[in-house]
N, C-alpha and C positions, 0 to 999 in steps of 0.2 A: 750335686751333679747327680743326673738320673741314671739309674742302673739299667743296663740293658741285658736281657737274658740272652742266652745262646740261641734259643728257638727265634726270638725276635730279630737277633743280629742276622741269623741265616735267612729269615723272610726278608730283610731289608737288603741284604745282598742280592737276593733273587730278583726283588722288584727293581733294583738298581741295573741288574743285567738286562731285564725285560726292557726298561727304558733305554738303556744303551743301544741295544740291537734296534729298537724302533727308530732311535736316532740315526743309526748308521743306515737302516733301510730308507729312512726319509731322504738322507743325504744322497743315496745312490739312485733312487728312482724318483724322488719328488712326489710319490703318489699320496703321502699322508701329511704333507706340510700345510700351514696355514697361509702359504703364498708369501710369507716373510722369512721363511727358513725355520720357524718353529714347529712344534709338534701340534697337531690337532688332537687335543685330549678331551674334546668336549663329549662327555659321557664315556670316553674311552672305547667308543663303539668300533666295530670292525669296519674299515673303509669299504665302499662298495666295489664289486669286482668290475674290471674295465669294461667288459661286455654290457654291464647294467649302465655304464656312464656313456660309452660311445657305441652306438647301434649302426652297424653296417650291413647294408643288403647290396647283392645277394649274401647269404650267409658264408662264413668261413668254410672253405673246403669244398663248396658246391662245384659240381662238375655239370657240363652240358647246358649252361645257361644260354637262353636264346636271346637273339640280338635285341629284341623289343623290350626285354626286361630293363628295369631301371637299376642304375648304380646310384646309390645315396649313402652319405654318412651324415648322423644326426646326434644331437644330444638333447635329452629331455628339459634340461635347465643348464645354467652355465653358459659356456661358449666353447666352440671349437678354436684352438689356436693354430693348428696346421693340419693340412691334409696333403699327402703325396700319394699320387696314383701313377703306376708304371704299368704299361702295356708290353708284353712279350709276345712277338709274333714273327714267324719266319726267320728265327734266330737273331732277331733285332729288338732292342728295347727302345721305347719311346715314352716320354711323359705324357700323361692325359691331363690337358688343361681343364680347369673348372672354376667355379666361383662359390663363395660363401653367400648366404643370405643376409640381409641387412641386420638381423638380430643375432647372427653368429650361431644359430642353432642347426643349420643345415648346410651341407656342400653337395653340390651336383656337377657332373661333367658338362663341359660346352658341347660335346658330341651328343647327338640325339640317339644314336644307336651304338651297341657294343659291338666290337669287331669279332668275326668269327675265327674259330680255331686260334684263340689267344688265351694268355694266362694274364690276369689282372693281380697286381700286388698293391694292397693299400696300407699306408702308415698314417695314423691319425693320432693327434695329441689333443686334449681337452681339459678344461677345468669345470668341476661341477659347481653347484650353487654355493658350496662351502669353501671354494678356492682350492679343493684339492685336485692335483693333477693326476690324469690317467692317460695311458697310451695303449693302442691296439695296432696289431699287425695281422691282416688276413689276406687270403688269396682265394680266388676262384678261377675256373676255366670255363670257356664259352663253348657254344655248339660246334661241333666239326660236321659240316655237311657232306652228304655222301656224293652230290652232284655239283659240278661247277660248269660255268660257261666262260669262254673267252672270245675275243673279237680278232680275226686276222686282218690286219690293217694294210692298206695300200695308200701312200708310197712308203719306201723304206726310210729308216732313220738316217739323217745327214745327207741324203740324196739331193741332187740338183735336177729339177724336172722342168718339164714344159709348161707354158701358160695355161693349157687346158686341164692340169690335173685336177682330179676330184678325190677328196679324202674319203675312202670307202672302207667300211667295216663289215666283214662277213662273219657272223656268229655261228658257232658249233652247235647251238641249240636254238629252238624257236624262242622267241622272246615274247611273253605275254604282257609283262609290265614294261611296256615300251617307254612311258613317260620317265619312269625311275631311271632307266638305263640311259636315256637321252640326256637326263639332267646331270649324269655322272661323267659325261664326255664334253670337253671344251676345246674348240679349234679357234685360235686367235691368229691375228696377223700383224706384222709390222712392215710398213705403215698400215694403220688399222683399215679395216674394210668390213662391212657387214657380211657374215657368213651364216648360212641356215641350213639345217638339216632336213633330210627327207627319207622317210622310210619306203623301202620296197618290200612289202610283205612283212613278215615276222622275223626274218633272218638277215636283213641287210640294212645298214644305215649309212647314207652318204652326206657329205657336207661340201658346199661350194659357195662362192660369191655370186652376185647377179651377173657379172661379166667375167671374162678370163682375168687371171691374176695379172698384175703388173710385174714386169721383170725386176728382179732384185727383191722381191717380197719374201720376208722370213715367216714361215708358217709353223706354228707350234700346236701340237696335239696332246692334250692331257686326258689320260684315261684314269678315272677314279671308280672303277668297277668293283674292286675289291668289296666283297660282302653285300653288294647290291642284289637284291633279289629279282632276277630276270624272269622267273617262272616260279610257281609254287615249289618249294624246296630246292630251287637251283640258283646258286650264287655266283656272283662274278669272282674272278681271280686276280685280274690285272690291276696294277697301281703303278703307273709310270707316265713319263713325259718324254716325247721326241719331237724332233723338228726337221723341216726340210726347206730348201731354197728354190725359188723361182728363177729359172735362167732367162735366156733371151726368149723372145716371142717368135714362134714359127708356126704358121697356119698354112696349110696347103689346100688348094682347091682343085679336086678331080672332076673334070667334065666328062661324063661317060659317053655323051654324044660326039664330042670333039676328040675324044681319045688322048686328052692331054691333062697335065697337072701343073699348076702354077705354084710354085714354092715361094712364099713371101716370108722374110725375116724382118721383124720390127716394122712391118708395113711396107717394106721395099721388095720389089720383085728380084728374086735371086736367079730364078731360071724357070723356063717352061720345059716340062719333060714329057716324052711320050709314053702313054700307058696303054694297057689293055685291061678293060673291066669284064664284068660278067656277061656271058654269051646270053642271047635271047631267052632261053629257057632257064638259065641260071643266074639271073641279074644280081647287081650289087645294090645293097641298101643305099638309099639316100640319107642325107643328114650328116651331122657332126660326130665324128668318132674320134676317140683318144688312143694314143699308143699306150698300151699297157705292159707290153713285154717285147724285148727284142732279141734275136737269135742270129749269130753269124751264119748257122746253118741248122736246119731242122728237117724233120720228116713230116710229110703230109699225106695222109691216108683218107680217101673220100669216105670209107666205111665209118669212120669216127664222127662224121658230121652228116650222116644219112644218104650220102651218094653211093648206092650199093648196086651191084649187078645182081642178077637172078641167082647166081651161086652164092651170094652173100659176100663176095669180095668187093672191095672198093673200086669204083669207077676209075680211080687213079691212085697211085701209090708211089710217090716220089721221095726217096730216102734222103735227098741231099739239097733241099731247097735253100738258095743262098739269100742272105740279107732279108730276113723274115721279121716283120714287125705286126704283132697281134693288135687288131681294132675292135673285135667284139668277143664275147664269150662263145658265141655260136660258131666261130670259126672264120670270120673274116680276116684276112691278113692284107698287108701291103708287102710285096716280096720281089725277089729277083726272079726272071723267067729266062730259063735258057732253052727250053724245049720247044718253044714257039717264038723264035727270034724275030720273025717278021711281023708279029701281031701288034707290038706296041706302036702307037700312033696311026693304026690302020683299021683294026677290027678287034671287037670284043669277044674273047674266046675262054674266058676263065670260069670257073664254078661259082663266082661271086667275089672272088678276091680281085685286088688291083695289082697288076703285075708291071714290072719295069724291066727293060732289057738288062741281062746279065750273061754270064758265061758259066759253065759247069765249075763247081768249086768257088765261084764268086771272085770278083776282083774289083778293086777300089777305083779304077778308071772307067768302069761301066756307069750308066745312069742309076741302077740300082745301088751300086757300091758307094757313088758320090752322095747319094740321098741318105743311105744308112749312116755314113760317117758324119753327117751333119744333123742328125736327128737325136731327140732325147725321148725317154718315156715322159709322157704328159704332153707331147706335141699333138696338135690338132689336125685331122684330115677331114675335110668336108667333101662329101660326094653330091653332085647335082646332075640333073638331066638323065637319071637312070630310069628305066621303066620298071620300078620297084617302089615299095612303101618306104616311109621314114624308119630309121632304125629305132627300137624301142629304148626308152631312157634307162632301163635296167640292164640292157644287153651290153656288157662292157661298161666302160665309163661314158655312157650316153647321156647322162643327165643335162647337158647342154641343149638337148632337143626338147627340153620342157621349159615352158615360160615361167618366169619369176614368181608370179602369183600362184600358180599351181605348184611349184616346187615348194614354196613356204607353207602351202597348205598340207603338205606331207609330214609336217611335224606333230609328234604326239603330245607336245606341251603346248597348252593353249594360254 
């Protein structure tokens, strides 16, 4: 029997302790196993650090990462077992989908760009060439832009509108990268119909089909503007979807020479209503206009639309115009008229608006009240035989005055 000295016995105990702790650590983390639960004692070398096995960019703890920088997880040899990436943004967490390369050495996200003002968390597990398992947990945050842009959208979510409604976005900033912004907005319809965009300058983008919408159509607008660069250093904020419904079809024809308005519902004539249009020096625009706002009563002051006296006051200031429906941004309305009750059907006396007979305070049994109660935002009013030019396509929702080929040519995406 071999005699063991006290020093050798103590050394053996110490070595056993080292191996025991190595075994416990291997069982706990799996970082130094041979893949079969045993200890990799080849050379008893120190296992590589996780950051040497799993290389993640951007680096752990990096701040202000730009959206064009690439997120990538890779190993120089071996293979990646799993990669989980989570994006935290606006108090919400969402997984970031991605894919492994065929050889298992690289993982990249499916998204082309990083989100702005977001925190990314990466958890990756890999085996090196010797079958040793490593794991890494890293985080980084992305750039928070100083400037954002949004689009103010017409019509409202869940509204029921007339057959002439045009989807219109007014941006709070000039858009220089129009194609990128246009690609981030999608307008679809059920039943399907071709819908095309048209830019009016750098601040407005409208969408419409070739012809008026069919009644009952469901229209969905998807805004995917968040983090889209609309101008250098200016990024979108919105990420939402909303919808609206096309109600019945109502198109009314105003004949300024005959002083009449024919109201047609789904193609059938409902009524012919007497009207007064613009006076000879302040004529009404010709062309198709769309009701964009409706007011039971509103104030109309000529000074706000350029009709001023020498003292700067408006040529008219009526505080209680009843049954008013806006037709253009420049101030054309169809409204009730109680101050010239004999004019409708006889003579044109307005400053460019279309007036229907009404009483002070408005009443539903007057022509103006009757028409107002049967109207929707999105209804079409077409004016003919007025001694004036055709309304501009960007004056209100006037896009129906532009031919389809010209409309389509206004897209920034070729």
